[in-house]
PASEBA-1860 file (N, C-alpha, C; in nm, 3 decimals):
! residues 290
1> MYIILHLL> 1.096/0.555/-2.793/1.150/0.495/-2.672/1.140/0.593/-2.554 ~ 1.167/0.720/-2.583/1.164/0.824/-2.479/1.026/0.834/-2.417 ~ 0.921/0.833/-2.501/0.785/0.847/-2.450/0.742/0.720/-2.376 ~ 0.792/0.604/-2.421/0.758/0.478/-2.354/0.811/0.477/-2.211 ~ 0.933/0.527/-2.195/0.991/0.534/-2.061/0.909/0.625/-1.969 ~ 0.860/0.734/-2.024/0.778/0.825/-1.944/0.643/0.763/-1.911 ~ 0.587/0.684/-2.003/0.461/0.616/-1.976/0.479/0.511/-1.866 ~ 0.593/0.443/-1.870/0.623/0.346/-1.765/0.642/0.416/-1.631
9> KLMRPHQW> 0.707/0.530/-1.635/0.728/0.608/-1.512/0.595/0.654/-1.455 ~ 0.501/0.689/-1.544/0.368/0.729/-1.500/0.298/0.619/-1.421 ~ 0.329/0.494/-1.455/0.264/0.380/-1.389/0.315/0.359/-1.246 ~ 0.426/0.425/-1.212/0.487/0.411/-1.080/0.504/0.264/-1.039 ~ 0.582/0.189/-1.115/0.598/0.045/-1.084/0.652/0.017/-0.944 ~ 0.726/0.111/-0.886/0.776/0.086/-0.749/0.660/0.077/-0.649 ~ 0.545/0.136/-0.687/0.429/0.129/-0.598/0.363/-0.009/-0.598 ~ 0.402/-0.092/-0.693/0.343/-0.225/-0.700/0.379/-0.311/-0.580
17> TKNLFVFT> 0.481/-0.269/-0.504/0.515/-0.344/-0.382/0.395/-0.347/-0.286 ~ 0.309/-0.246/-0.295/0.189/-0.244/-0.209/0.100/-0.364/-0.238 ~ 0.104/-0.412/-0.362/0.016/-0.520/-0.401/0.064/-0.657/-0.354 ~ 0.177/-0.659/-0.280/0.218/-0.783/-0.216/0.115/-0.824/-0.110 ~ 0.033/-0.726/-0.065/-0.073/-0.757/0.030/-0.171/-0.859/-0.029 ~ -0.179/-0.864/-0.162/-0.269/-0.960/-0.227/-0.227/-1.104/-0.195 ~ -0.099/-1.126/-0.169/-0.047/-1.261/-0.148/-0.057/-1.309/-0.003 ~ -0.101/-1.222/0.089/-0.103/-1.261/0.230/-0.195/-1.380/0.256
25> GLIFGHAW> -0.310/-1.382/0.191/-0.403/-1.493/0.210/-0.345/-1.624/0.159 ~ -0.274/-1.618/0.048/-0.213/-1.737/-0.010/-0.111/-1.798/0.086 ~ -0.033/-1.711/0.151/0.071/-1.757/0.243/0.013/-1.806/0.374 ~ -0.066/-1.719/0.438/-0.116/-1.753/0.571/-0.238/-1.846/0.567 ~ -0.291/-1.868/0.447/-0.401/-1.963/0.434/-0.354/-2.099/0.389 ~ -0.219/-2.117/0.380/-0.159/-2.245/0.340/-0.215/-2.293/0.206 ~ -0.230/-2.201/0.113/-0.291/-2.237/-0.016/-0.189/-2.242/-0.131 ~ -0.060/-2.232/-0.098/0.040/-2.224/-0.204/0.057/-2.355/-0.282
33> ADSSLVQA> 0.005/-2.465/-0.229/0.017/-2.593/-0.298/-0.093/-2.611/-0.403 ~ -0.193/-2.524/-0.402/-0.303/-2.531/-0.498/-0.269/-2.443/-0.617 ~ -0.230/-2.504/-0.728/-0.183/-2.429/-0.846/-0.290/-2.336/-0.902 ~ -0.417/-2.377/-0.894/-0.524/-2.291/-0.947/-0.539/-2.165/-0.861 ~ -0.524/-2.180/-0.729/-0.531/-2.064/-0.641/-0.411/-1.973/-0.660 ~ -0.293/-2.031/-0.677/-0.173/-1.952/-0.702/-0.189/-1.870/-0.829 ~ -0.240/-1.933/-0.934/-0.262/-1.862/-1.061/-0.364/-1.750/-1.043 ~ -0.471/-1.777/-0.968/-0.575/-1.676/-0.946/-0.520/-1.556/-0.870
41> VILSAVAF> -0.438/-1.583/-0.768/-0.381/-1.475/-0.688/-0.283/-1.392/-0.771 ~ -0.202/-1.458/-0.853/-0.107/-1.385/-0.938/-0.183/-1.295/-1.037 ~ -0.287/-1.349/-1.099/-0.367/-1.269/-1.192/-0.432/-1.151/-1.119 ~ -0.479/-1.175/-0.998/-0.542/-1.068/-0.919/-0.441/-0.960/-0.884 ~ -0.319/-1.001/-0.849/-0.214/-0.904/-0.814/-0.176/-0.819/-0.935 ~ -0.165/-0.882/-1.051/-0.133/-0.808/-1.174/-0.247/-0.711/-1.207 ~ -0.371/-0.758/-1.193/-0.487/-0.674/-1.219/-0.488/-0.553/-1.127 ~ -0.460/-0.576/-0.999/-0.460/-0.465/-0.903/-0.346/-0.369/-0.933
49> SLLSSGVY> -0.232/-0.421/-0.977/-0.118/-0.335/-1.011/-0.152/-0.243/-1.128 ~ -0.212/-0.300/-1.231/-0.249/-0.220/-1.349/-0.358/-0.118/-1.315 ~ -0.456/-0.162/-1.234/-0.563/-0.070/-1.196/-0.509/0.045/-1.112 ~ -0.423/0.014/-1.015/-0.368/0.120/-0.930/-0.281/0.215/-1.013 ~ -0.212/0.163/-1.113/-0.133/0.249/-1.201/-0.224/0.344/-1.279 ~ -0.337/0.292/-1.325/-0.432/0.377/-1.394/-0.484/0.487/-1.305 ~ -0.509/0.453/-1.178/-0.557/0.553/-1.080/-0.449/0.658/-1.054 ~ -0.322/0.615/-1.043/-0.213/0.709/-1.021/-0.205/0.810/-1.136
57> IVNDIVDA> -0.224/0.761/-1.257/-0.215/0.849/-1.374/-0.328/0.952/-1.371 ~ -0.448/0.906/-1.339/-0.561/1.000/-1.331/-0.534/1.105/-1.222 ~ -0.481/1.061/-1.109/-0.448/1.155/-1.001/-0.342/1.255/-1.045 ~ -0.245/1.207/-1.123/-0.140/1.297/-1.173/-0.197/1.402/-1.268 ~ -0.298/1.361/-1.345/-0.363/1.456/-1.436/-0.437/1.563/-1.354 ~ -0.512/1.518/-1.254/-0.589/1.611/-1.171/-0.498/1.703/-1.090 ~ -0.387/1.649/-1.041/-0.299/1.724/-0.950/-0.180/1.787/-1.021 ~ -0.182/1.791/-1.154/-0.066/1.840/-1.229/-0.020/1.978/-1.186
65> ESDRQHPK> -0.116/2.068/-1.164/-0.079/2.206/-1.130/-0.015/2.213/-0.992 ~ -0.075/2.144/-0.893/-0.017/2.147/-0.759/0.116/2.072/-0.754 ~ 0.129/1.967/-0.835/0.255/1.892/-0.839/0.370/1.979/-0.887 ~ 0.340/2.075/-0.973/0.445/2.163/-1.025/0.504/2.251/-0.915 ~ 0.430/2.267/-0.805/0.477/2.349/-0.693/0.552/2.266/-0.589 ~ 0.552/2.132/-0.608/0.614/2.043/-0.511/0.761/2.020/-0.548 ~ 0.851/2.020/-0.450/0.994/2.005/-0.478/1.032/1.873/-0.547 ~ 0.953/1.767/-0.525/0.983/1.637/-0.586/0.883/1.599/-0.694
73> KKFRPIAA> 0.755/1.623/-0.666/0.651/1.582/-0.760/0.653/1.660/-0.891 ~ 0.723/1.774/-0.893/0.730/1.853/-1.016/0.803/1.780/-1.128 ~ 0.874/1.673/-1.094/0.947/1.596/-1.194/0.864/1.481/-1.252 ~ 0.741/1.465/-1.204/0.655/1.363/-1.261/0.625/1.397/-1.407 ~ 0.611/1.295/-1.494/0.598/1.317/-1.639/0.494/1.420/-1.682 ~ 0.376/1.418/-1.621/0.272/1.512/-1.663/0.304/1.652/-1.611 ~ 0.342/1.662/-1.484/0.375/1.793/-1.426/0.494/1.856/-1.498 ~ 0.588/1.774/-1.542/0.707/1.824/-1.610/0.682/1.850/-1.758
81> GNVAITLA> 0.565/1.813/-1.807/0.532/1.836/-1.948/0.589/1.734/-2.043 ~ 0.631/1.618/-1.991/0.690/1.515/-2.077/0.586/1.425/-2.142 ~ 0.465/1.424/-2.087/0.356/1.343/-2.142/0.231/1.429/-2.152 ~ 0.171/1.433/-2.268/0.049/1.512/-2.288/-0.067/1.450/-2.210 ~ -0.158/1.534/-2.164/-0.270/1.486/-2.083/-0.357/1.388/-2.160 ~ -0.379/1.413/-2.288/-0.463/1.322/-2.368/-0.400/1.183/-2.379 ~ -0.270/1.178/-2.399/-0.200/1.050/-2.407/-0.204/0.979/-2.272 ~ -0.183/1.054/-2.165/-0.185/0.997/-2.031/-0.323/0.939/-1.999
89> ASWALLLV> -0.428/1.011/-2.036/-0.565/0.965/-2.010/-0.594/0.836/-2.089 ~ -0.550/0.830/-2.212/-0.570/0.710/-2.294/-0.496/0.591/-2.236 ~ -0.375/0.614/-2.188/-0.294/0.510/-2.128/-0.360/0.458/-1.999 ~ -0.413/0.550/-1.919/-0.481/0.512/-1.795/-0.604/0.427/-1.826 ~ -0.681/0.466/-1.927/-0.801/0.391/-1.966/-0.765/0.250/-2.010 ~ -0.659/0.238/-2.088/-0.615/0.106/-2.135/-0.577/0.016/-2.017 ~ -0.504/0.072/-1.922/-0.462/-0.006/-1.805/-0.583/-0.055/-1.725 ~ -0.681/0.032/-1.709/-0.801/-0.004/-1.633/-0.879/-0.115/-1.704
97> VVAFGLAW> -0.892/-0.104/-1.835/-0.965/-0.206/-1.913/-0.895/-0.341/-1.904 ~ -0.763/-0.341/-1.917/-0.687/-0.467/-1.907/-0.699/-0.525/-1.766 ~ -0.695/-0.438/-1.665/-0.708/-0.483/-1.526/-0.840/-0.556/-1.504 ~ -0.949/-0.499/-1.551/-1.079/-0.564/-1.533/-1.091/-0.689/-1.619 ~ -1.020/-0.691/-1.733/-1.018/-0.811/-1.815/-0.953/-0.927/-1.741 ~ -0.843/-0.900/-1.673/-0.775/-1.003/-1.594/-0.862/-1.045/-1.475 ~ -0.929/-0.947/-1.413/-1.015/-0.978/-1.299/-1.130/-1.069/-1.342 ~ -1.181/-1.047/-1.463/-1.290/-1.130/-1.516/-1.248/-1.275/-1.529
105> LVSTEVIM> -1.117/-1.298/-1.553/-1.067/-1.434/-1.563/-1.061/-1.504/-1.427 ~ -1.064/-1.425/-1.320/-1.052/-1.482/-1.185/-1.190/-1.506/-1.124 ~ -1.264/-1.399/-1.096/-1.395/-1.416/-1.033/-1.473/-1.286/-1.033 ~ -1.602/-1.297/-1.011/-1.687/-1.179/-1.000/-1.650/-1.099/-0.877 ~ -1.609/-1.169/-0.770/-1.571/-1.101/-0.647/-1.452/-1.007/-0.669 ~ -1.354/-1.052/-0.746/-1.238/-0.967/-0.774/-1.281/-0.844/-0.854 ~ -1.371/-0.863/-0.950/-1.421/-0.750/-1.028/-1.487/-0.648/-0.936 ~ -1.571/-0.695/-0.843/-1.642/-0.606/-0.752/-1.545/-0.533/-0.659
113> LLLAYLIL> -1.442/-0.603/-0.613/-1.344/-0.541/-0.523/-1.260/-0.436/-0.597 ~ -1.227/-0.463/-0.723/-1.155/-0.363/-0.802/-1.244/-0.242/-0.828 ~ -1.372/-0.268/-0.851/-1.466/-0.158/-0.871/-1.477/-0.076/-0.743 ~ -1.478/-0.142/-0.628/-1.483/-0.071/-0.500/-1.359/0.016/-0.483 ~ -1.244/-0.033/-0.529/-1.120/0.045/-0.521/-1.130/0.171/-0.608 ~ -1.190/0.157/-0.726/-1.209/0.272/-0.814/-1.302/0.376/-0.750 ~ -1.412/0.329/-0.693/-1.508/0.419/-0.629/-1.443/0.488/-0.510 ~ -1.366/0.412/-0.433/-1.296/0.467/-0.317/-1.203/0.580/-0.359
121> NAAYSAGL> -1.126/0.557/-0.464/-1.032/0.659/-0.509/-1.102/0.780/-0.570 ~ -1.217/0.754/-0.634/-1.294/0.866/-0.690/-1.346/0.954/-0.576 ~ -1.397/0.892/-0.470/-1.446/0.968/-0.355/-1.332/1.041/-0.285 ~ -1.217/0.976/-0.277/-1.099/1.036/-0.215/-1.057/1.161/-0.292 ~ -1.048/1.149/-0.423/-1.005/1.262/-0.507/-1.110/1.371/-0.514 ~ -1.239/1.333/-0.499/-1.348/1.430/-0.511/-1.357/1.524/-0.392 ~ -1.288/1.490/-0.282/-1.294/1.581/-0.169/-1.266/1.519/-0.034 ~ -1.284/1.388/-0.022/-1.264/1.324/0.107/-1.117/1.328/0.150
129> KQVAVLDV> -1.027/1.348/0.056/-0.884/1.357/0.092/-0.855/1.485/0.171 ~ -0.952/1.576/0.176/-0.935/1.699/0.252/-0.988/1.688/0.395 ~ -1.037/1.570/0.432/-1.091/1.549/0.566/-0.986/1.477/0.650 ~ -0.931/1.546/0.748/-0.824/1.489/0.830/-0.868/1.361/0.900 ~ -0.780/1.266/0.911/-0.798/1.134/0.969/-0.875/1.043/0.873 ~ -0.990/1.089/0.822/-1.064/1.009/0.725/-0.978/0.982/0.603 ~ -0.895/1.080/0.564/-0.810/1.061/0.447/-0.717/0.942/0.465 ~ -0.661/0.926/0.584/-0.570/0.815/0.610/-0.646/0.683/0.618
137> FLIATGFM> -0.766/0.685/0.676/-0.847/0.564/0.682/-0.886/0.517/0.541 ~ -0.907/0.611/0.449/-0.938/0.573/0.311/-0.818/0.509/0.244 ~ -0.699/0.562/0.274/-0.577/0.501/0.221/-0.563/0.358/0.273 ~ -0.589/0.341/0.403/-0.581/0.208/0.464/-0.684/0.114/0.403 ~ -0.801/0.166/0.371/-0.906/0.084/0.309/-0.859/0.029/0.176 ~ -0.782/0.108/0.102/-0.726/0.060/-0.024/-0.639/-0.062/-0.004 ~ -0.561/-0.063/0.104/-0.477/-0.178/0.134/-0.562/-0.298/0.176 ~ -0.668/-0.270/0.253/-0.755/-0.380/0.297/-0.823/-0.446/0.177
145> LRILVGTE> -0.856/-0.367/0.076/-0.915/-0.423/-0.045/-0.816/-0.516/-0.116 ~ -0.687/-0.483/-0.107/-0.585/-0.570/-0.165/-0.585/-0.706/-0.094 ~ -0.594/-0.702/0.039/-0.598/-0.828/0.114/-0.723/-0.908/0.077 ~ -0.837/-0.841/0.066/-0.962/-0.910/0.033/-0.960/-0.968/-0.108 ~ -0.894/-0.900/-0.201/-0.881/-0.952/-0.337/-0.808/-1.086/-0.334 ~ -0.704/-1.096/-0.249/-0.625/-1.218/-0.242/-0.683/-1.323/-0.149 ~ -0.796/-1.292/-0.087/-0.861/-1.390/0.001/-1.003/-1.419/-0.050 ~ -1.096/-1.330/-0.017/-1.235/-1.348/-0.061/-1.245/-1.360/-0.213
153> GVGIAPSQ> -1.161/-1.283/-0.283/-1.168/-1.281/-0.428/-1.136/-1.413/-0.495 ~ -1.053/-1.495/-0.428/-1.013/-1.623/-0.488/-1.063/-1.743/-0.408 ~ -1.146/-1.717/-0.306/-1.205/-1.827/-0.231/-1.128/-1.870/-0.107 ~ -1.041/-1.783/-0.056/-0.968/-1.812/0.068/-1.032/-1.730/0.180 ~ -1.075/-1.797/0.286/-1.139/-1.725/0.397/-1.036/-1.639/0.468 ~ -1.058/-1.506/0.477/-0.961/-1.419/0.543/-0.965/-1.432/0.694 ~ -0.848/-1.437/0.755/-0.840/-1.442/0.900/-0.870/-1.304/0.958 ~ -0.949/-1.299/1.065/-0.978/-1.171/1.130/-0.851/-1.107/1.182
161> WLLLCGLM> -0.759/-1.192/1.230/-0.631/-1.140/1.278/-0.552/-1.078/1.164 ~ -0.557/-1.143/1.048/-0.487/-1.092/0.930/-0.541/-0.954/0.892 ~ -0.672/-0.940/0.895/-0.733/-0.812/0.861/-0.698/-0.704/0.964 ~ -0.696/-0.742/1.092/-0.663/-0.646/1.198/-0.517/-0.599/1.184 ~ -0.427/-0.693/1.163/-0.285/-0.657/1.147/-0.267/-0.568/1.025 ~ -0.336/-0.602/0.917/-0.326/-0.523/0.794/-0.376/-0.381/0.815 ~ -0.487/-0.368/0.888/-0.543/-0.235/0.914/-0.447/-0.150/0.996 ~ -0.390/-0.206/1.101/-0.302/-0.129/1.189/-0.173/-0.085/1.116
169> ITLFLGFT> -0.115/-0.175/1.040/0.011/-0.141/0.972/-0.014/-0.039/0.861 ~ -0.129/-0.046/0.795/-0.156/0.050/0.688/-0.195/0.187/0.744 ~ -0.261/0.190/0.858/-0.287/0.318/0.923/-0.155/0.382/0.968 ~ -0.065/0.300/1.018/0.068/0.348/1.057/0.139/0.411/0.938 ~ 0.139/0.342/0.824/0.205/0.394/0.704/0.137/0.522/0.655 ~ 0.005/0.528/0.668/-0.068/0.647/0.625/-0.033/0.769/0.708 ~ -0.027/0.753/0.840/0.005/0.867/0.926/0.152/0.908/0.914 ~ 0.243/0.811/0.892/0.383/0.849/0.870/0.398/0.924/0.737
177> KRRAELMV> 0.315/0.887/0.639/0.318/0.958/0.512/0.277/1.104/0.531 ~ 0.171/1.127/0.607/0.127/1.264/0.634/0.232/1.340/0.715 ~ 0.297/1.271/0.809/0.401/1.337/0.889/0.518/1.379/0.801 ~ 0.558/1.294/0.708/0.667/1.327/0.618/0.629/1.443/0.526 ~ 0.504/1.443/0.479/0.457/1.552/0.393/0.456/1.684/0.471 ~ 0.420/1.677/0.598/0.419/1.797/0.681/0.562/1.851/0.697 ~ 0.659/1.763/0.712/0.799/1.804/0.723/0.845/1.874/0.596 ~ 0.809/1.816/0.482/0.846/1.875/0.353/0.783/2.013/0.337
185> AEESGMTT> 0.656/2.025/0.377/0.585/2.152/0.366/0.649/2.258/0.455 ~ 0.690/2.218/0.576/0.752/2.313/0.668/0.889/2.357/0.620 ~ 0.964/2.265/0.560/1.098/2.297/0.514/1.097/2.379/0.385 ~ 1.001/2.352/0.297/0.995/2.423/0.169/0.913/2.551/0.177 ~ 0.828/2.560/0.281/0.743/2.677/0.294/0.622/2.673/0.204 ~ 0.599/2.557/0.140/0.485/2.542/0.050/0.402/2.421/0.092 ~ 0.271/2.438/0.100/0.181/2.329/0.134/0.103/2.289/0.009 ~ 0.138/2.173/-0.046/0.073/2.127/-0.169/-0.046/2.036/-0.141
193> RKVLSQYD> -0.067/2.000/-0.015/-0.180/1.916/0.023/-0.260/1.990/0.130 ~ -0.381/2.033/0.097/-0.460/2.119/0.184/-0.488/2.057/0.320 ~ -0.506/1.924/0.323/-0.542/1.859/0.449/-0.433/1.873/0.555 ~ -0.311/1.902/0.513/-0.201/1.916/0.609/-0.225/2.031/0.707 ~ -0.305/2.129/0.666/-0.334/2.242/0.754/-0.416/2.198/0.876 ~ -0.479/2.079/0.869/-0.559/2.028/0.979/-0.478/1.939/1.074 ~ -0.353/1.914/1.036/-0.266/1.832/1.120/-0.156/1.918/1.180 ~ -0.095/1.867/1.288/0.029/1.927/1.336/0.121/1.813/1.377
201> AGLLDTFI> 0.248/1.844/1.400/0.348/1.742/1.426/0.314/1.656/1.547 ~ 0.272/1.721/1.656/0.241/1.647/1.778/0.126/1.550/1.760 ~ 0.022/1.594/1.691/-0.095/1.510/1.667/-0.056/1.387/1.585 ~ 0.018/1.409/1.476/0.058/1.298/1.390/0.152/1.202/1.462 ~ 0.242/1.255/1.544/0.332/1.167/1.620/0.252/1.080/1.717 ~ 0.144/1.135/1.772/0.057/1.057/1.860/-0.011/0.945/1.784 ~ -0.067/0.979/1.667/-0.132/0.877/1.584/-0.033/0.768/1.543 ~ 0.089/0.809/1.510/0.192/0.713/1.469/0.227/0.619/1.584
209> AITATAAV> 0.241/0.675/1.704/0.274/0.594/1.821/0.163/0.493/1.850 ~ 0.037/0.538/1.840/-0.076/0.449/1.867/-0.083/0.335/1.766 ~ -0.074/0.368/1.639/-0.087/0.265/1.536/0.033/0.171/1.531 ~ 0.153/0.224/1.560/0.272/0.138/1.565/0.258/0.037/1.678 ~ 0.214/0.085/1.794/0.194/-0.004/1.909/0.087/-0.109/1.879 ~ -0.023/-0.063/1.820/-0.133/-0.155/1.788/-0.090/-0.260/1.686 ~ -0.008/-0.219/1.588/0.039/-0.313/1.486/0.124/-0.424/1.547 ~ 0.218/-0.385/1.633/0.306/-0.484/1.697/0.225/-0.575/1.789
217> LAYSLYTV> 0.134/-0.517/1.867/0.052/-0.597/1.957/-0.041/-0.692/1.881 ~ -0.104/-0.642/1.774/-0.196/-0.725/1.696/-0.122/-0.844/1.636 ~ -0.004/-0.818/1.582/0.074/-0.928/1.522/0.121/-1.025/1.629 ~ 0.163/-0.972/1.744/0.209/-1.057/1.853/0.097/-1.149/1.901 ~ -0.023/-1.093/1.920/-0.137/-1.172/1.964/-0.177/-1.275/1.858 ~ -0.162/-1.238/1.733/-0.191/-1.332/1.623/-0.101/-1.455/1.633 ~ 0.028/-1.434/1.661/0.123/-1.546/1.662/0.097/-1.644/1.776 ~ 0.037/-1.597/1.887/0.014/-1.687/2.001/-0.132/-1.731/2.011
225> NPETIAIH> -0.215/-1.688/1.918/-0.356/-1.727/1.919/-0.368/-1.877/1.894 ~ -0.447/-1.949/1.974/-0.461/-2.095/1.957/-0.502/-2.136/1.816 ~ -0.590/-2.057/1.754/-0.634/-2.089/1.619/-0.518/-2.079/1.520 ~ -0.434/-1.976/1.539/-0.317/-1.959/1.453/-0.222/-2.077/1.467 ~ -0.197/-2.117/1.592/-0.107/-2.230/1.619/-0.161/-2.358/1.557 ~ -0.295/-2.375/1.564/-0.357/-2.496/1.508/-0.347/-2.497/1.356 ~ -0.371/-2.384/1.295/-0.368/-2.375/1.149/-0.227/-2.399/1.094 ~ -0.129/-2.335/1.155/0.009/-2.343/1.103/0.089/-2.458/1.163
233> GTANLIYT> 0.036/-2.520/1.268/0.105/-2.633/1.326/0.233/-2.597/1.398 ~ 0.243/-2.473/1.444/0.362/-2.429/1.516/0.327/-2.315/1.611 ~ 0.395/-2.313/1.725/0.378/-2.204/1.821/0.497/-2.109/1.814 ~ 0.581/-2.128/1.713/0.707/-2.053/1.705/0.699/-1.924/1.625 ~ 0.581/-1.889/1.573/0.570/-1.763/1.500/0.598/-1.643/1.590 ~ 0.588/-1.664/1.722/0.618/-1.557/1.816/0.760/-1.504/1.797 ~ 0.850/-1.589/1.746/0.989/-1.548/1.727/1.008/-1.457/1.606 ~ 0.900/-1.434/1.530/0.910/-1.340/1.417/0.867/-1.199/1.456
241> VPFVAYGI> 0.817/-1.184/1.579/0.774/-1.052/1.626/0.888/-0.949/1.624 ~ 1.011/-0.985/1.664/1.120/-0.886/1.660/1.143/-0.827/1.521 ~ 1.121/-0.905/1.415/1.137/-0.851/1.280/1.034/-0.740/1.255 ~ 0.910/-0.765/1.296/0.804/-0.666/1.276/0.833/-0.540/1.357 ~ 0.871/-0.558/1.482/0.900/-0.443/1.569/1.018/-0.363/1.515 ~ 1.124/-0.432/1.474/1.242/-0.362/1.424/1.208/-0.285/1.296 ~ 1.131/-0.347/1.206/1.094/-0.280/1.082/1.017/-0.152/1.107 ~ 0.924/-0.157/1.201/0.844/-0.039/1.234/0.930/0.070/1.299
249> FRYILRLH> 1.015/0.030/1.392/1.101/0.128/1.459/1.201/0.190/1.362 ~ 1.252/0.108/1.270/1.344/0.159/1.169/1.274/0.261/1.079 ~ 1.149/0.233/1.047/1.072/0.324/0.962/1.053/0.458/1.032 ~ 1.024/0.455/1.162/1.007/0.578/1.239/1.139/0.654/1.246 ~ 1.249/0.581/1.261/1.381/0.645/1.263/1.408/0.716/1.131 ~ 1.376/0.650/1.021/1.396/0.712/0.888/1.312/0.838/0.875 ~ 1.192/0.833/0.930/1.102/0.947/0.922/1.162/1.070/0.991 ~ 1.215/1.050/1.111/1.261/1.164/1.191/1.406/1.206/1.165
257> THRRGEDP> 1.492/1.114/1.128/1.633/1.150/1.109/1.670/1.175/0.963 ~ 1.595/1.113/0.871/1.625/1.130/0.729/1.516/1.202/0.652 ~ 1.409/1.242/0.727/1.296/1.312/0.662/1.240/1.229/0.547 ~ 1.227/1.096/0.570/1.175/1.006/0.468/1.041/0.950/0.514 ~ 0.966/0.896/0.419/0.838/0.836/0.453/0.723/0.893/0.372 ~ 0.753/0.994/0.290/0.648/1.054/0.207/0.596/0.954/0.105 ~ 0.685/0.860/0.066/0.647/0.756/-0.030/0.680/0.621/0.033 ~ 0.585/0.559/0.107/0.612/0.434/0.176/0.665/0.323/0.086
265> ARELVTDP> 0.611/0.311/-0.034/0.654/0.205/-0.126/0.801/0.218/-0.160 ~ 0.848/0.342/-0.179/0.988/0.364/-0.212/1.078/0.332/-0.093 ~ 1.029/0.363/0.027/1.108/0.333/0.147/1.132/0.183/0.162 ~ 1.031/0.105/0.126/1.040/-0.040/0.142/1.142/-0.102/0.048 ~ 1.178/-0.033/-0.060/1.271/-0.091/-0.157/1.403/-0.015/-0.165 ~ 1.423/0.084/-0.079/1.547/0.162/-0.085/1.629/0.156/0.044 ~ 1.566/0.130/0.158/1.641/0.126/0.283/1.693/-0.016/0.307 ~ 1.825/-0.036/0.314/1.882/-0.170/0.331/1.831/-0.241/0.456
273> HIIVTVLS> 1.817/-0.168/0.566/1.771/-0.229/0.691/1.630/-0.284/0.675 ~ 1.542/-0.206/0.613/1.404/-0.250/0.595/1.396/-0.367/0.498 ~ 1.475/-0.361/0.390/1.476/-0.470/0.292/1.519/-0.601/0.357 ~ 1.629/-0.597/0.433/1.680/-0.718/0.499/1.579/-0.768/0.602 ~ 1.517/-0.675/0.675/1.420/-0.714/0.777/1.299/-0.783/0.715 ~ 1.245/-0.725/0.609/1.128/-0.784/0.543/1.161/-0.921/0.485 ~ 1.274/-0.931/0.415/1.313/-1.059/0.356/1.337/-1.165/0.464 ~ 1.401/-1.123/0.574/1.426/-1.217/0.684/1.295/-1.265/0.745
281> WVIVVLWL> 1.201/-1.171/0.762/1.070/-1.207/0.817/1.000/-1.308/0.725 ~ 1.002/-1.282/0.595/0.936/-1.371/0.499/1.000/-1.510/0.503 ~ 1.133/-1.516/0.502/1.203/-1.644/0.501/1.172/-1.724/0.628 ~ 1.178/-1.659/0.743/1.153/-1.728/0.870/1.008/-1.774/0.878 ~ 0.913/-1.688/0.836/0.772/-1.726/0.840/0.746/-1.848/0.751 ~ 0.798/-1.843/0.629/0.777/-1.956/0.536/0.842/-2.083/0.590 ~ 0.957/-2.068/0.654/1.025/-2.185/0.710/0.943/-2.245/0.824 ~ 0.886/-2.160/0.908/0.811/-2.207/1.023/0.677/-2.270/0.985
289> IG> 0.608/-2.211/0.888/0.474/-2.261/0.855/0.475/-2.358/0.738 ~ 0.593/-2.368/0.670/0.602/-2.456/0.554/0.634/-2.599/0.591
END
């Protein structure tokens, strides 16, 4: 039982919240009434969750030594010595195989997109994560692949506005993650991520301000776009903009006053304000377009 708990911890299930991006096409494409599409999207989301968990485990194996120097990451199962590397590697392989098995049940497109995610992460780990700015764009690309899995992968045409909003919000989360890591490095006196030496606080704050502004503007323009109004049959999505703006501003507040943001997925499920904001946004959106 003890080892099972550590294997589950290795999978980082709290990170699966990122895979909610897979469902955006289902919601904004008005496809929730099609049971076959709903099943395909759910299978795709589970496949992406298992695949991403396998990637996390491989990264933990590669980064085990540096994680031991990190004030928080040193408690991860592999870094802490609770799971042997051979067992972790076998577990990661099993997760990846099951993920592609589920993808095979959906479509060839989903298989190809999952393969693209694997290649992306391999390139990231091989050295591209040491290239400032590009590293964050690669993280954002991972999120965009999630959106494409839930749209192109199951036969739902992705909205250009949806892709633009997704890109801006994921770039915002990526730069806030780097800013939080920089804070941790400055406070602990240890830099466990080499790329941080290419960033400074002012530069990252600028990137955060730009992407936060772009995210709010992109979503705002999406809500008043004639095509959006025609598709959803309502011009009232504009009233959901305050939820998006508040969520972003709250996230920035957490970053600067609580030194949080190093793990975006955890922030989304631990801060009461963000949880209520996201749930309220979802409920109002579904009410308006449903």
